[in-house]
N, C-alpha and C positions, 0 to 999 in steps of 0.2 A: 700865642695867640688866645685869646678868650672868646667866648662865644658871642659877646657883646660885638666883636669887631665885624665889620662887614667887607668881603671881598667881591669885586666885581671883575667879572672875567669878560673880554671882549672877545669873542669868537666861540661858535657853537658846534666846531667840527672835534676830530678825534681828541686832540691836546686838551682843548677848554673842558669838553665834558669828562674826560679822565680826570682831570684836576677837582671839577665840582664833587665827582663821585668819591675821590680819596678824601676830601676835607670834609665831607659828611655833616656830621652834627658839630665839628670843632669851630665852624664859623657860620655866619649867616651869607649866603652865597647868592650872588645874581649873574646869571650867564646872559649876555646878549647876543643872539644869532641873527644874523643877516638874513640868511636864507629862511623862507615861508616853510620849507618842507620839514618833515620830521629829520631830525639829524640823522646822518646816514656815513657809513663807512666808505670813504672815497676811494679807497683800493679796490673796491668791488665793483666799479661803476663800469669796466669792460665787461664783466660777468652779465651785467644788465643788457648792455648793448648787443652782447652775443645772444641774447636770448635765454640764457641758463638760468637767471636768476631774476626773481619778480623785484621791483623796486624795493618791497617791504622788507625783502629778506635783509637788506644791508642797514636796515635800522639799528642805532646805537643805543644802548641802555637809556631810558627815560630819565631826565633829573629830575623830574617832577616840577613842581611850581617855580623852582629857581632858573628855568629858562623863559625867556620872551624870545620868541620866534618874530621874524620878520622884523626886527628893529635894527636898524644900521645906527651905530656909534658916528658921531661928527665930528666932537671935538673934546678934549681933555683939557678941563682947568685944573693945573696942578695947584694953584694958590688956592682954590676952594677945595680941591680934592673930589671933583666932581666930573661926572662924564654925560655930556649932552647927546640926545638922540634925534633922529630925524622926524620922529613923531611928537618932538616937544618936550618928552619926558627928561628927567635928570635923575641921576643916581650918584650919591655921595658914597666915597669908599675911604676904608682905612688902608687897604692894599688894593691895587689895580693890575690886572694881568693881561697882557697882549697876546692874544691866540689868534690873531688876524689871518694868518696863513699865507698864501701867495696868489698871486694872478697869473693867468698864462701870459707869456710872452707873444705879442702880436706883430710880426716882423714887417719891416717897412717894404711892403710889395707895392708895386705900381697896380691901382684899382682896387685895393682893398678898401680905402674911405675916399670919399668925395671931398674936395676941396672943403675944409672947415665942417667936414661931418664926422660922426662918430658911430654911425651904424655899420655894420658889416652888412655884405650883401647878402639877399635871400641864399641858402644853400650853403653858407660859409659859417662853419662852427668851430669854437675851440672845444675840447673835450676836458674840462675841469671840474664842472659842476653836476649836480642830478639834472639842473634844468638842460643844462649841454647834452647829456646822455638822453633825456626823453625826447628833445628835439630833434636829434639823429634817429632816434628809434622811430618817431613818427612818420620822417620821411622815408626811410626804408621800409615800414609796413605799409606806405599809400604806395609805392614804387619799386620794387624788390631788384629790379633789372637797371638799376643806378650805375652810373659812372661814377666812382670816388677817386678823388687824390688825397691821399693823407701827405702833409709836408712835415718832414721829422721822421727819423729812423731812430730816436732813442726809445727809453722803455715806454713812453706814453705812446709815440707814434706806432710802435710795434704792437702793442696792445691793442688800439684802434683798428689798426690794419686787419689784424687777425680776428676781431670781433666783427667786422663787417662783412670779411670773407665768408666767415660761419653764416650768416644772414643770407649769402648769394649775391652780393654785391660785388660788381667788379671793380678790384682796387688796384690803384697804382700809389706806390709809395716812393716818394721822393727824398732823399737824402742827400744833404751838403757835404757829409764827411766821406771817409773812403769806405767806411763800413757800418754795419748797424750796430747800435748799442755800443759805440766805439769808446766810451767813458768806462764801462763795465768788462766789455768781452776782449779777449785777445783775437787774431785774426783767424785761428782753427775754429774758435768757438763761434764767431760771428759767421763766418762760412757755413757752419751747420746750421745756425738759425735762419740764415738766407734762403738755404736748401727746403727747410721745412716750410718758410711762409711760400715759398713758390711752390710748393705741393698742394698749397690750399689756394692757389690761382690767383696769390698776389704778384702783380710786376713792380719787380724793384728797381730803381734808378740810384745809383751811389755817384758821389763826386757829381753832385747834380744840383745846381743852384736854381732856384725858383725866382724869375724876375716880376711876373706879376700875374694879375688875373684878369680874366676878360668877362664883361658883363653885358646884360643887355635890360632895356627897360621893361619892369615888369609892374602895371599898375602904378602906385605912387612911388615905388622903390626901384631897386635893381635886382637882378638875379643872376647868379654866377653862371658862366659857361663853358670856362675853359681854365686851363693853367698854362702859362708861358714860361718856358725854361730858357736859361741864358744861353743855351746852345742853339737857341732857334727853332725848337721842338714845341710843338703845342700840343697839349693833352685836352681832350675834351672833358668836361667835368660838369657833373650835376650835383655833386655834393663835394666839399672841401673841408678838411678837418686840419685845423693848425694845432699842430703839437710840437712847437718849438721851444718847449721848456717854461719853467716858471720862474717868476720873480717874486721876492719876500714883497708883502705888502706892509709897506713902512710910512704912509702917509700920515696917519695919526700920530705915529710918535715923531715924525720930522716937524708937524705943525706944532707939538707940544714942546719942541725943543729938546729933545731926548738925542743922545749919541746914536748915530745911524750911519753903518758904512753899507756892505751888501744886505743886511740886514739889520736888526736893532741889536745893538751891541748889550750883551750881558755878561756879568761875571760867574763865578762857580756857584753862586747863591741864586743865579738866574735873575739878577736885580740889574736893571737898567742904570743908566747916570743918574736916575731918581730913585732912591733907595724904596720910595713907596711902590714903585711900579716895576713890574718884572715882564719877563717875555718868553714865550716857548714856542715850539713848534716850528712851522716852516718860516715864521717872520724872524725868529732868533737868530743872532749869530754869535756862536760862543767860542772863543780860541782861535778867531779868523773864519771859521766853518759855518756854514748854512747847510743842514742837512736835507731836508725838503724830503724826507722818508717818514713812514709810519711810526717805526720803532723808536728813533731819537725822539720823536714827539711825544712817544708815551713814556719814555724814561724821564724826559725833561718833567713832565706833569707828576710823575710820583716823586721827584727829587723836590720839587718846588712843593709839594704838598706836607714832604715830612719838613720842609724848612719852616713853613707857614704855621704847621702845627707844633712844630718843637718835637716831633718824634723821633728820638734819637735811641738806639738801643745802648743798652748799658755799657759803659767803657768806651762808647762812640765819641767823637769829637761831632762838631756842627755838621749838619746834613750837607755836603758837596755835589754838584755836578761836574764830573772830569771828562765828559765826552762819552760818544757811542761808539761802539764797534758795530756799523750798520752792515744787514745783509739785504742785497737786492733778490727779491725772489719774483718770478715770474711761470706760470703754469699756462702752457699751449695744449690745451686738451683736446684740440678738434683733428680732424685730418685722419688718415690712414694710419699714422703713428703719432701718437700724443708726445709731446714733448716738455719736460720741465727745466727749468733754467735757474740758476742760483751763481750770483757772485758776491765775493766780499773781500776786504783789505786790498792790498797790492796785487794785482794780477799780472803786472810786467816785472819780471826779474830783473834786479840790479847786479852787477858784476860781482861775481863771489856768492851769490845765492844758490841754492839747489833746486831743480824744478823736478817734481815727479808728474810725469804724464801717461795716461791710459786712455787709449782711443778703441773703439769697436765700430768699424764701419758697418757692420752687419745689423748690428743692434741700434746704431745711430747715438751711441754715448759717446762724451767726452769728458774728462775730469782731469783736473791739472791743479796742482797745490805748488805754492812758492814758500820754501823754507829759508830763514835767515839765521844762520846759527843752529840753535836749537829751538827756535820759535817757527810756528806756522803764521804767516805773514798774509796769507791772500789764496784765493781760488777761485775757478771757476767750473762749474759741473753742469753739464748738460745730459739729458737723457732720462733715463729711470732713478730719481736721486733718493734711493732709500738711504744713501750714507750722508745725506746733507746734514741731517740732525747731528750726527756725532762729530762731523768736520766742524760744523758751525760751534759746538760747545768746546772744542779743542781750541778753535781760535778766539772766541770771546773770553775764554779762560785766560788766554795767554800763559799758559803754562808751558813748563819746557817739554819737548817732545824727549820720551826715552829713547828712541831709535827711529830711523826712517823706516825699518820695516815694520813698526808699528802703524806709522802712515800709511804705508802701501797696504796693509790690512784695512785700515779704514776707507781707502778707496777701491776696495774689491769687496767690501762685506755687505751683503745686502741685509744685513739685519740693523745696520749703523742709526736708522731713524729712531 
């Protein structure tokens, strides 16, 4: 790539800004950011809601004049190689990068929308953007004695429930699955997390399907008053948080005729079905997988920057992205006993796998790793996680283990971070 070539990046989040920063002076870059806020680290939104961080603490490094804030891309003209925006501006490109992220999943609940309506009732919020976070913060600040229902017991729902409980809100968490964070945790780890949230005052209902919302007229709109469960139970609610997962934002790609499945399909060079268009982050599907995590988004941005600039170490082939070994991390630092959580890889053993498990009921710690042959393939850690760094490095490196005794040492060594 020469400095005369122009790269347009649609998306001003972690992935898009990381790419712009990595490209530096090697390309003329324009980043189109739909949100009007200063770019921020979405991972820290729960800390803002909990009141531990001010919003400005989450700010990402400023990309300077490359970023246009509050501008939404509405159409990609592949023939003309030009992006059209909602303010009437157009941006020609030599290479286009879709870093459009994902949207919150809004479940098909009775009462969520009026017929032909698109507005959520007052008091109902997703928890995906800084605007969502600030709206929740204003509601809690105005009335701390709220009754809140969080719908969804995955990573996002647990984070939201914990943050609201820290603010003194009465929180009920409704999870359709059999346990909390069932995608990442085994039964023992999930039970420990359940206990921790309960100590914060969170009331948890698992195997609980939400049927609908109840609302009342409020001025020109509607305000939520409760949540109806399929078992017939009604929960009073002044505030409802929808934490039902996310879905890749693929609308622009679909309208442009690109190959889309769960996400925007990319190859090992992070190219879409149009070789001049790439995709990274939550919107991208690589080798059949959509990650939806910060770590893979950053790795994809780095790999794409190397590909676009031709920055190849001596003796190496063309830059390729081969996937990310992603680790999920959550810190629950409130309450009488703070709790850290980390999960990576395959946490459920297959026949023939070895499992090492250490549990301390007094210290509320739980550490489990799964070993297949001479490889560490996954683990779950809860409690004081001084060992997570060494274990994660061992897993990410995919190097043979010398002996299970070495792994046992990692599980018990408090200097492993």
